[in-house]
GUMI-340853 format. One record per atom (N, C-alpha, C): residue in three letters; y, x, z; residue number from 1. Coordinates in Angstrom, 3 decimals, always signed. Layout:
<nodes>
<node r="ALA" py="Y" px="X" pz="Z" k="NUM"/>
...
</nodes>
This chain:
<nodes>
<node r="MET" py="+36.772" px="-6.319" pz="-29.647" k="1"/>
<node r="MET" py="+37.401" px="-6.468" pz="-28.303" k="1"/>
<node r="MET" py="+38.245" px="-5.158" pz="-28.567" k="1"/>
<node r="SER" py="+39.540" px="-5.009" pz="-28.721" k="2"/>
<node r="SER" py="+39.668" px="-3.447" pz="-28.744" k="2"/>
<node r="SER" py="+39.761" px="-2.790" pz="-27.419" k="2"/>
<node r="GLY" py="+39.698" px="-1.020" pz="-27.695" k="3"/>
<node r="GLY" py="+39.599" px="-0.317" pz="-26.658" k="3"/>
<node r="GLY" py="+40.037" px="-0.602" pz="-25.369" k="3"/>
<node r="LEU" py="+41.625" px="-0.912" pz="-25.474" k="4"/>
<node r="LEU" py="+42.299" px="-1.160" pz="-24.304" k="4"/>
<node r="LEU" py="+41.890" px="-2.200" pz="-23.413" k="4"/>
<node r="THR" py="+41.472" px="-3.026" pz="-24.103" k="5"/>
<node r="THR" py="+41.091" px="-4.656" pz="-23.363" k="5"/>
<node r="THR" py="+39.715" px="-4.206" pz="-22.608" k="5"/>
<node r="ARG" py="+38.618" px="-3.765" pz="-23.049" k="6"/>
<node r="ARG" py="+36.923" px="-3.423" pz="-23.296" k="6"/>
<node r="ARG" py="+37.124" px="-3.122" pz="-21.842" k="6"/>
<node r="PRO" py="+37.948" px="-2.111" pz="-21.040" k="7"/>
<node r="PRO" py="+37.669" px="-1.125" pz="-19.792" k="7"/>
<node r="PRO" py="+38.257" px="-2.360" pz="-18.925" k="7"/>
<node r="LEU" py="+39.203" px="-2.990" pz="-18.961" k="8"/>
<node r="LEU" py="+39.873" px="-3.912" pz="-18.423" k="8"/>
<node r="LEU" py="+38.898" px="-5.180" pz="-18.060" k="8"/>
<node r="ALA" py="+37.875" px="-5.234" pz="-18.574" k="9"/>
<node r="ALA" py="+37.104" px="-6.682" pz="-18.592" k="9"/>
<node r="ALA" py="+36.457" px="-6.719" pz="-17.201" k="9"/>
<node r="PRO" py="+35.853" px="-5.800" pz="-16.747" k="10"/>
<node r="PRO" py="+34.938" px="-5.665" pz="-15.522" k="10"/>
<node r="PRO" py="+35.633" px="-6.165" pz="-13.789" k="10"/>
<node r="LEU" py="+37.243" px="-5.320" pz="-14.305" k="11"/>
<node r="LEU" py="+38.366" px="-5.669" pz="-13.186" k="11"/>
<node r="LEU" py="+38.804" px="-6.944" pz="-12.994" k="11"/>
<node r="VAL" py="+38.860" px="-7.498" pz="-14.411" k="12"/>
<node r="VAL" py="+39.152" px="-8.765" pz="-14.609" k="12"/>
<node r="VAL" py="+38.345" px="-10.261" pz="-13.615" k="12"/>
<node r="PHE" py="+37.300" px="-9.531" pz="-14.063" k="13"/>
<node r="PHE" py="+36.181" px="-10.686" pz="-14.010" k="13"/>
<node r="PHE" py="+35.740" px="-10.454" pz="-11.944" k="13"/>
<node r="ALA" py="+35.868" px="-9.645" pz="-11.404" k="14"/>
<node r="ALA" py="+35.909" px="-9.263" pz="-10.447" k="14"/>
<node r="ALA" py="+36.967" px="-9.857" pz="-9.765" k="14"/>
<node r="SER" py="+38.195" px="-9.489" pz="-9.788" k="15"/>
<node r="SER" py="+39.359" px="-10.155" pz="-9.591" k="15"/>
<node r="SER" py="+39.308" px="-11.890" pz="-9.374" k="15"/>
<node r="ALA" py="+38.771" px="-12.013" pz="-10.467" k="16"/>
<node r="ALA" py="+38.619" px="-13.612" pz="-10.924" k="16"/>
<node r="ALA" py="+37.908" px="-14.246" pz="-9.584" k="16"/>
<node r="PHE" py="+36.447" px="-13.758" pz="-9.437" k="17"/>
<node r="PHE" py="+35.484" px="-13.564" pz="-8.660" k="17"/>
<node r="PHE" py="+35.913" px="-13.545" pz="-6.947" k="17"/>
<node r="MET" py="+36.304" px="-12.363" pz="-6.424" k="18"/>
<node r="MET" py="+37.165" px="-12.058" pz="-5.237" k="18"/>
<node r="MET" py="+37.753" px="-13.309" pz="-5.245" k="18"/>
<node r="LEU" py="+38.633" px="-13.863" pz="-5.836" k="19"/>
<node r="LEU" py="+39.604" px="-14.773" pz="-5.501" k="19"/>
<node r="LEU" py="+39.415" px="-16.362" pz="-6.210" k="19"/>
<node r="GLY" py="+38.216" px="-16.370" pz="-5.916" k="20"/>
<node r="GLY" py="+37.516" px="-17.343" pz="-5.892" k="20"/>
<node r="GLY" py="+37.215" px="-18.723" pz="-7.181" k="20"/>
<node r="GLN" py="+37.925" px="-17.584" pz="-8.568" k="21"/>
<node r="GLN" py="+37.929" px="-18.461" pz="-9.709" k="21"/>
<node r="GLN" py="+36.527" px="-18.749" pz="-10.498" k="21"/>
<node r="PRO" py="+36.607" px="-19.657" pz="-10.767" k="22"/>
<node r="PRO" py="+34.818" px="-20.039" pz="-11.951" k="22"/>
<node r="PRO" py="+34.350" px="-18.458" pz="-12.903" k="22"/>
<node r="ALA" py="+33.257" px="-18.186" pz="-12.439" k="23"/>
<node r="ALA" py="+32.617" px="-16.810" pz="-12.991" k="23"/>
<node r="ALA" py="+32.889" px="-17.034" pz="-14.803" k="23"/>
<node r="TYR" py="+32.753" px="-18.112" pz="-15.066" k="24"/>
<node r="TYR" py="+32.608" px="-18.437" pz="-16.443" k="24"/>
<node r="TYR" py="+34.005" px="-18.061" pz="-17.192" k="24"/>
<node r="ALA" py="+34.692" px="-18.132" pz="-16.462" k="25"/>
<node r="ALA" py="+36.655" px="-17.588" pz="-16.911" k="25"/>
<node r="ALA" py="+36.474" px="-16.147" pz="-17.191" k="25"/>
<node r="GLN" py="+35.442" px="-15.215" pz="-16.758" k="26"/>
<node r="GLN" py="+35.449" px="-14.240" pz="-17.759" k="26"/>
<node r="GLN" py="+34.037" px="-13.379" pz="-17.627" k="26"/>
<node r="GLN" py="+33.369" px="-13.017" pz="-18.180" k="27"/>
<node r="GLN" py="+31.665" px="-12.288" pz="-18.060" k="27"/>
<node r="GLN" py="+32.379" px="-10.924" pz="-17.680" k="27"/>
<node r="PRO" py="+31.443" px="-10.395" pz="-16.835" k="28"/>
<node r="PRO" py="+31.067" px="-8.443" pz="-17.325" k="28"/>
<node r="PRO" py="+30.750" px="-8.561" pz="-18.565" k="28"/>
<node r="ASP" py="+31.510" px="-7.138" pz="-18.830" k="29"/>
<node r="ASP" py="+31.083" px="-6.172" pz="-19.940" k="29"/>
<node r="ASP" py="+29.943" px="-5.669" pz="-19.794" k="29"/>
<node r="PRO" py="+28.905" px="-6.102" pz="-20.557" k="30"/>
<node r="PRO" py="+27.290" px="-5.738" pz="-20.155" k="30"/>
<node r="PRO" py="+26.930" px="-4.271" pz="-20.075" k="30"/>
<node r="ILE" py="+27.228" px="-3.446" pz="-21.295" k="31"/>
<node r="ILE" py="+27.420" px="-2.173" pz="-21.331" k="31"/>
<node r="ILE" py="+27.696" px="-1.767" pz="-19.965" k="31"/>
<node r="GLY" py="+29.378" px="-1.987" pz="-19.267" k="32"/>
<node r="GLY" py="+30.041" px="-1.127" pz="-18.292" k="32"/>
<node r="GLY" py="+29.227" px="-1.852" pz="-17.188" k="32"/>
<node r="LEU" py="+28.717" px="-3.143" pz="-17.085" k="33"/>
<node r="LEU" py="+27.731" px="-3.219" pz="-16.211" k="33"/>
<node r="LEU" py="+26.610" px="-2.354" pz="-15.663" k="33"/>
<node r="ALA" py="+26.319" px="-2.137" pz="-17.433" k="34"/>
<node r="ALA" py="+24.945" px="-1.201" pz="-17.130" k="34"/>
<node r="ALA" py="+24.883" px="-0.244" pz="-16.703" k="34"/>
<node r="LEU" py="+26.305" px="+0.572" pz="-17.215" k="35"/>
<node r="LEU" py="+26.934" px="+1.653" pz="-16.661" k="35"/>
<node r="LEU" py="+26.800" px="+2.195" pz="-15.004" k="35"/>
<node r="LEU" py="+27.576" px="+0.812" pz="-14.516" k="36"/>
<node r="LEU" py="+27.821" px="+1.116" pz="-13.370" k="36"/>
<node r="LEU" py="+26.841" px="+0.952" pz="-12.267" k="36"/>
<node r="THR" py="+25.895" px="+0.066" pz="-12.450" k="37"/>
<node r="THR" py="+24.146" px="+0.171" pz="-12.133" k="37"/>
<node r="THR" py="+23.157" px="+1.192" pz="-12.459" k="37"/>
<node r="GLY" py="+23.587" px="+1.794" pz="-13.492" k="38"/>
<node r="GLY" py="+22.967" px="+2.817" pz="-13.624" k="38"/>
<node r="GLY" py="+22.120" px="+3.696" pz="-12.346" k="38"/>
<node r="SER" py="+23.280" px="+4.068" pz="-11.467" k="39"/>
<node r="SER" py="+22.469" px="+4.758" pz="-10.461" k="39"/>
<node r="SER" py="+21.644" px="+3.937" pz="-9.473" k="39"/>
<node r="CYS" py="+22.232" px="+2.681" pz="-9.464" k="40"/>
<node r="CYS" py="+21.100" px="+2.126" pz="-8.502" k="40"/>
<node r="CYS" py="+19.855" px="+1.840" pz="-9.134" k="40"/>
<node r="THR" py="+19.554" px="+2.139" pz="-10.186" k="41"/>
<node r="THR" py="+18.351" px="+1.986" pz="-10.866" k="41"/>
<node r="THR" py="+17.372" px="+3.320" pz="-11.069" k="41"/>
<node r="GLY" py="+17.994" px="+4.103" pz="-10.612" k="42"/>
<node r="GLY" py="+17.341" px="+5.660" pz="-10.108" k="42"/>
<node r="GLY" py="+16.764" px="+5.809" pz="-9.169" k="42"/>
<node r="CYS" py="+16.799" px="+5.039" pz="-8.307" k="43"/>
<node r="CYS" py="+16.060" px="+5.176" pz="-6.845" k="43"/>
<node r="CYS" py="+15.250" px="+3.457" pz="-7.059" k="43"/>
<node r="HIS" py="+16.079" px="+2.389" pz="-7.394" k="44"/>
<node r="HIS" py="+15.534" px="+0.949" pz="-6.981" k="44"/>
<node r="HIS" py="+14.912" px="+0.410" pz="-8.188" k="44"/>
<node r="GLY" py="+14.444" px="+1.340" pz="-8.938" k="45"/>
<node r="GLY" py="+14.046" px="+0.803" pz="-10.266" k="45"/>
<node r="GLY" py="+14.744" px="+0.189" pz="-10.964" k="45"/>
<node r="VAL" py="+14.029" px="+0.078" pz="-12.542" k="46"/>
<node r="VAL" py="+14.940" px="-0.096" pz="-13.752" k="46"/>
<node r="VAL" py="+15.490" px="-2.016" pz="-13.404" k="46"/>
<node r="ALA" py="+14.605" px="-2.701" pz="-13.006" k="47"/>
<node r="ALA" py="+14.944" px="-4.182" pz="-12.832" k="47"/>
<node r="ALA" py="+15.559" px="-4.336" pz="-11.272" k="47"/>
<node r="GLY" py="+15.507" px="-3.198" pz="-10.263" k="48"/>
<node r="GLY" py="+16.252" px="-3.003" pz="-8.252" k="48"/>
<node r="GLY" py="+14.751" px="-3.848" pz="-8.357" k="48"/>
<node r="GLU" py="+13.434" px="-3.341" pz="-8.839" k="49"/>
<node r="GLU" py="+12.706" px="-4.292" pz="-8.013" k="49"/>
<node r="GLU" py="+12.107" px="-3.083" pz="-7.101" k="49"/>
<node r="GLY" py="+12.312" px="-1.850" pz="-6.517" k="50"/>
<node r="GLY" py="+11.998" px="-1.236" pz="-5.694" k="50"/>
<node r="GLY" py="+10.470" px="-0.487" pz="-5.662" k="50"/>
<node r="SER" py="+10.306" px="+0.521" pz="-4.857" k="51"/>
<node r="SER" py="+8.886" px="+1.100" pz="-4.542" k="51"/>
<node r="SER" py="+8.770" px="+2.362" pz="-4.085" k="51"/>
<node r="GLY" py="+7.618" px="+2.598" pz="-3.321" k="52"/>
<node r="GLY" py="+7.230" px="+3.712" pz="-2.461" k="52"/>
<node r="GLY" py="+8.231" px="+3.499" pz="-2.058" k="52"/>
<node r="GLY" py="+8.595" px="+2.702" pz="-0.787" k="53"/>
<node r="GLY" py="+9.345" px="+2.967" pz="-0.153" k="53"/>
<node r="GLY" py="+10.327" px="+2.581" pz="-0.205" k="53"/>
<node r="VAL" py="+11.572" px="+2.402" pz="-1.173" k="54"/>
<node r="VAL" py="+12.696" px="+1.765" pz="-1.115" k="54"/>
<node r="VAL" py="+12.848" px="+0.402" pz="-1.448" k="54"/>
<node r="PRO" py="+13.563" px="-0.335" pz="-1.048" k="55"/>
<node r="PRO" py="+13.616" px="-1.498" pz="-1.274" k="55"/>
<node r="PRO" py="+13.991" px="-2.128" pz="-2.608" k="55"/>
<node r="ALA" py="+13.457" px="-3.484" pz="-2.964" k="56"/>
<node r="ALA" py="+14.140" px="-4.153" pz="-3.633" k="56"/>
<node r="ALA" py="+15.458" px="-4.684" pz="-3.541" k="56"/>
<node r="ILE" py="+15.878" px="-4.904" pz="-5.020" k="57"/>
<node r="ILE" py="+17.591" px="-5.084" pz="-4.512" k="57"/>
<node r="ILE" py="+17.553" px="-6.737" pz="-5.384" k="57"/>
<node r="ALA" py="+16.883" px="-6.121" pz="-6.635" k="58"/>
<node r="ALA" py="+16.936" px="-7.570" pz="-7.589" k="58"/>
<node r="ALA" py="+16.926" px="-8.886" pz="-6.683" k="58"/>
<node r="SER" py="+17.455" px="-9.900" pz="-6.559" k="59"/>
<node r="SER" py="+17.028" px="-11.201" pz="-6.305" k="59"/>
<node r="SER" py="+16.533" px="-11.480" pz="-4.966" k="59"/>
<node r="THR" py="+17.376" px="-10.367" pz="-3.825" k="60"/>
<node r="THR" py="+16.400" px="-10.384" pz="-2.853" k="60"/>
<node r="THR" py="+17.556" px="-11.131" pz="-1.975" k="60"/>
<node r="ARG" py="+18.733" px="-11.481" pz="-2.408" k="61"/>
<node r="ARG" py="+20.174" px="-11.437" pz="-1.342" k="61"/>
<node r="ARG" py="+20.856" px="-12.203" pz="-2.276" k="61"/>
<node r="SER" py="+21.522" px="-14.058" pz="-1.784" k="62"/>
<node r="SER" py="+22.991" px="-13.846" pz="-2.599" k="62"/>
<node r="SER" py="+23.699" px="-13.282" pz="-2.914" k="62"/>
<node r="ARG" py="+24.637" px="-13.541" pz="-3.282" k="63"/>
<node r="ARG" py="+25.652" px="-12.632" pz="-4.192" k="63"/>
<node r="ARG" py="+26.510" px="-11.778" pz="-2.689" k="63"/>
<node r="ALA" py="+26.896" px="-13.172" pz="-1.574" k="64"/>
<node r="ALA" py="+27.933" px="-12.851" pz="-0.637" k="64"/>
<node r="ALA" py="+26.723" px="-12.182" pz="+0.033" k="64"/>
<node r="GLU" py="+25.931" px="-11.914" pz="-0.281" k="65"/>
<node r="GLU" py="+25.088" px="-11.198" pz="+1.099" k="65"/>
<node r="GLU" py="+24.838" px="-9.949" pz="+0.431" k="65"/>
<node r="PHE" py="+24.717" px="-9.385" pz="-0.825" k="66"/>
<node r="PHE" py="+24.811" px="-8.597" pz="-1.316" k="66"/>
<node r="PHE" py="+25.742" px="-7.317" pz="-1.280" k="66"/>
<node r="VAL" py="+26.863" px="-8.352" pz="-1.291" k="67"/>
<node r="VAL" py="+28.414" px="-7.736" pz="-1.418" k="67"/>
<node r="VAL" py="+28.548" px="-7.148" pz="+0.151" k="67"/>
<node r="ALA" py="+27.923" px="-7.854" pz="+1.031" k="68"/>
<node r="ALA" py="+28.406" px="-7.931" pz="+2.896" k="68"/>
<node r="ALA" py="+27.020" px="-6.498" pz="+3.188" k="68"/>
<node r="VAL" py="+26.183" px="-6.466" pz="+2.554" k="69"/>
<node r="VAL" py="+25.722" px="-5.176" pz="+3.093" k="69"/>
<node r="VAL" py="+25.799" px="-4.197" pz="+2.298" k="69"/>
<node r="MET" py="+26.252" px="-4.036" pz="+1.220" k="70"/>
<node r="MET" py="+26.883" px="-3.180" pz="+0.798" k="70"/>
<node r="MET" py="+28.607" px="-2.311" pz="+0.926" k="70"/>
<node r="GLN" py="+29.117" px="-3.500" pz="+1.724" k="71"/>
<node r="GLN" py="+30.509" px="-3.622" pz="+2.569" k="71"/>
<node r="GLN" py="+30.365" px="-2.710" pz="+4.143" k="71"/>
<node r="ALA" py="+29.072" px="-2.979" pz="+4.607" k="72"/>
<node r="ALA" py="+28.292" px="-2.647" pz="+5.347" k="72"/>
<node r="ALA" py="+27.961" px="-1.043" pz="+5.630" k="72"/>
<node r="PHE" py="+27.284" px="-0.600" pz="+4.504" k="73"/>
<node r="PHE" py="+26.707" px="+0.405" pz="+4.117" k="73"/>
<node r="PHE" py="+27.962" px="+1.516" pz="+4.254" k="73"/>
<node r="ARG" py="+29.744" px="+0.871" pz="+3.280" k="74"/>
<node r="ARG" py="+30.356" px="+1.512" pz="+3.099" k="74"/>
<node r="ARG" py="+31.133" px="+2.001" pz="+4.619" k="74"/>
<node r="GLN" py="+31.265" px="+1.412" pz="+5.649" k="75"/>
<node r="GLN" py="+31.730" px="+1.448" pz="+6.755" k="75"/>
<node r="GLN" py="+30.762" px="+1.871" pz="+8.035" k="75"/>
<node r="ASP" py="+29.382" px="+2.951" pz="+7.340" k="76"/>
<node r="ASP" py="+28.603" px="+3.281" pz="+7.849" k="76"/>
<node r="ASP" py="+28.149" px="+2.434" pz="+9.615" k="76"/>
<node r="GLN" py="+27.827" px="+0.989" pz="+8.980" k="77"/>
<node r="GLN" py="+26.773" px="+0.287" pz="+9.930" k="77"/>
<node r="GLN" py="+25.871" px="-0.257" pz="+9.719" k="77"/>
<node r="GLY" py="+24.757" px="-0.569" pz="+10.141" k="78"/>
<node r="GLY" py="+23.601" px="-0.594" pz="+10.310" k="78"/>
<node r="GLY" py="+22.542" px="+0.789" pz="+10.191" k="78"/>
<node r="ASN" py="+21.886" px="+0.778" pz="+9.735" k="79"/>
<node r="ASN" py="+20.376" px="+1.993" pz="+9.645" k="79"/>
<node r="ASN" py="+20.772" px="+3.117" pz="+8.648" k="79"/>
<node r="PRO" py="+21.581" px="+3.901" pz="+8.925" k="80"/>
<node r="PRO" py="+21.774" px="+5.496" pz="+8.339" k="80"/>
<node r="PRO" py="+20.836" px="+5.514" pz="+7.064" k="80"/>
<node r="THR" py="+21.163" px="+5.324" pz="+5.811" k="81"/>
<node r="THR" py="+20.187" px="+5.636" pz="+5.144" k="81"/>
<node r="THR" py="+21.112" px="+7.080" pz="+4.295" k="81"/>
<node r="ILE" py="+20.924" px="+7.171" pz="+3.099" k="82"/>
<node r="ILE" py="+21.372" px="+7.599" pz="+1.872" k="82"/>
<node r="ILE" py="+22.635" px="+6.450" pz="+1.243" k="82"/>
<node r="MET" py="+22.031" px="+5.611" pz="+1.564" k="83"/>
<node r="MET" py="+23.264" px="+4.438" pz="+0.811" k="83"/>
<node r="MET" py="+24.491" px="+4.275" pz="+1.584" k="83"/>
<node r="ASN" py="+24.654" px="+4.726" pz="+3.025" k="84"/>
<node r="ASN" py="+26.100" px="+4.740" pz="+3.301" k="84"/>
<node r="ASN" py="+26.710" px="+6.041" pz="+2.173" k="84"/>
<node r="ARG" py="+26.439" px="+7.057" pz="+2.478" k="85"/>
<node r="ARG" py="+26.883" px="+8.330" pz="+1.180" k="85"/>
<node r="ARG" py="+27.356" px="+7.384" pz="+0.146" k="85"/>
<node r="ILE" py="+25.826" px="+6.576" pz="-0.496" k="86"/>
<node r="ILE" py="+26.394" px="+6.220" pz="-1.825" k="86"/>
<node r="ILE" py="+27.435" px="+5.329" pz="-1.788" k="86"/>
<node r="ALA" py="+27.431" px="+4.155" pz="-0.998" k="87"/>
<node r="ALA" py="+28.419" px="+3.083" pz="-1.115" k="87"/>
<node r="ALA" py="+29.642" px="+3.609" pz="-1.248" k="87"/>
<node r="ARG" py="+30.203" px="+4.442" pz="-0.167" k="88"/>
<node r="ARG" py="+31.627" px="+4.981" pz="-0.593" k="88"/>
<node r="ARG" py="+31.950" px="+5.171" pz="-1.399" k="88"/>
<node r="GLY" py="+30.812" px="+5.584" pz="-2.385" k="89"/>
<node r="GLY" py="+31.646" px="+5.480" pz="-3.818" k="89"/>
<node r="GLY" py="+31.862" px="+4.751" pz="-4.550" k="89"/>
<node r="TYR" py="+32.218" px="+3.262" pz="-4.098" k="90"/>
<node r="TYR" py="+32.317" px="+2.641" pz="-5.054" k="90"/>
<node r="TYR" py="+33.265" px="+1.261" pz="-4.846" k="90"/>
<node r="SER" py="+34.214" px="+1.077" pz="-5.175" k="91"/>
<node r="SER" py="+35.142" px="+0.130" pz="-5.098" k="91"/>
<node r="SER" py="+34.948" px="-1.058" pz="-4.969" k="91"/>
<node r="ALA" py="+35.675" px="-1.952" pz="-3.800" k="92"/>
<node r="ALA" py="+35.329" px="-3.450" pz="-3.238" k="92"/>
<node r="ALA" py="+34.582" px="-4.307" pz="-4.939" k="92"/>
<node r="ALA" py="+35.516" px="-4.115" pz="-5.916" k="93"/>
<node r="ALA" py="+35.569" px="-4.756" pz="-7.111" k="93"/>
<node r="ALA" py="+33.797" px="-4.246" pz="-7.797" k="93"/>
<node r="GLU" py="+33.785" px="-3.181" pz="-7.973" k="94"/>
<node r="GLU" py="+32.182" px="-2.662" pz="-8.355" k="94"/>
<node r="GLU" py="+31.136" px="-3.152" pz="-7.690" k="94"/>
<node r="ILE" py="+31.413" px="-3.341" pz="-6.390" k="95"/>
<node r="ILE" py="+30.513" px="-3.901" pz="-5.744" k="95"/>
<node r="ILE" py="+30.102" px="-5.195" pz="-6.113" k="95"/>
<node r="VAL" py="+31.425" px="-6.114" pz="-6.426" k="96"/>
<node r="VAL" py="+31.029" px="-7.606" pz="-6.251" k="96"/>
<node r="VAL" py="+30.284" px="-8.040" pz="-7.611" k="96"/>
<node r="LEU" py="+30.705" px="-6.618" pz="-8.691" k="97"/>
<node r="LEU" py="+29.830" px="-6.218" pz="-9.927" k="97"/>
<node r="LEU" py="+28.418" px="-6.439" pz="-10.019" k="97"/>
<node r="MET" py="+27.971" px="-5.240" pz="-9.438" k="98"/>
<node r="MET" py="+26.801" px="-5.070" pz="-8.877" k="98"/>
<node r="MET" py="+26.000" px="-6.354" pz="-8.409" k="98"/>
<node r="ALA" py="+26.551" px="-6.949" pz="-7.638" k="99"/>
<node r="ALA" py="+26.096" px="-8.324" pz="-7.191" k="99"/>
<node r="ALA" py="+25.694" px="-9.380" pz="-8.222" k="99"/>
<node r="GLU" py="+26.554" px="-9.220" pz="-8.989" k="100"/>
<node r="GLU" py="+26.657" px="-9.794" pz="-9.907" k="100"/>
<node r="GLU" py="+25.133" px="-9.487" pz="-11.244" k="100"/>
<node r="ARG" py="+24.219" px="-8.381" pz="-11.124" k="101"/>
<node r="ARG" py="+23.368" px="-8.404" pz="-11.714" k="101"/>
<node r="ARG" py="+21.865" px="-8.210" pz="-10.827" k="101"/>
<node r="PHE" py="+22.207" px="-8.035" pz="-9.662" k="102"/>
<node r="PHE" py="+21.207" px="-7.699" pz="-8.578" k="102"/>
<node r="PHE" py="+21.336" px="-8.787" pz="-8.131" k="102"/>
<node r="ALA" py="+22.102" px="-9.769" pz="-7.602" k="103"/>
<node r="ALA" py="+21.760" px="-10.646" pz="-6.330" k="103"/>
<node r="ALA" py="+21.095" px="-11.858" pz="-7.335" k="103"/>
<node r="ARG" py="+20.314" px="-12.227" pz="-6.382" k="104"/>
<node r="ARG" py="+19.652" px="-13.750" pz="-6.759" k="104"/>
<node r="ARG" py="+20.119" px="-14.665" pz="-6.966" k="104"/>
<node r="PRO" py="+20.066" px="-15.594" pz="-8.489" k="105"/>
<node r="PRO" py="+21.035" px="-16.460" pz="-8.680" k="105"/>
<node r="PRO" py="+21.364" px="-18.440" pz="-7.966" k="105"/>
<node r="ASP" py="+22.772" px="-18.078" pz="-7.836" k="106"/>
<node r="ASP" py="+22.975" px="-19.041" pz="-6.867" k="106"/>
<node r="ASP" py="+22.776" px="-20.611" pz="-7.404" k="106"/>
</nodes>
């Protein structure tokens, strides 16, 4: 894969996912996904398992629920936590990609 197309792969996947296209049409770049979700693992654990009062995020919600929760954080809805500030730093497409890693398999 050329250097030009590699960074676009996650965006293409997210766009297809949000438009209802089959997920197998374009898989997320595993390295890009790891970089994107690296900040999550700092608090929620390497596998998203949570610990010490920080909730688990791995396999606890469906993809749609994960995206909805993150969107609510972005809009300052729900219980105020650090997540309200963190979530504002991610685009809608990036949140969809995060759901690919942490959401419960459908």
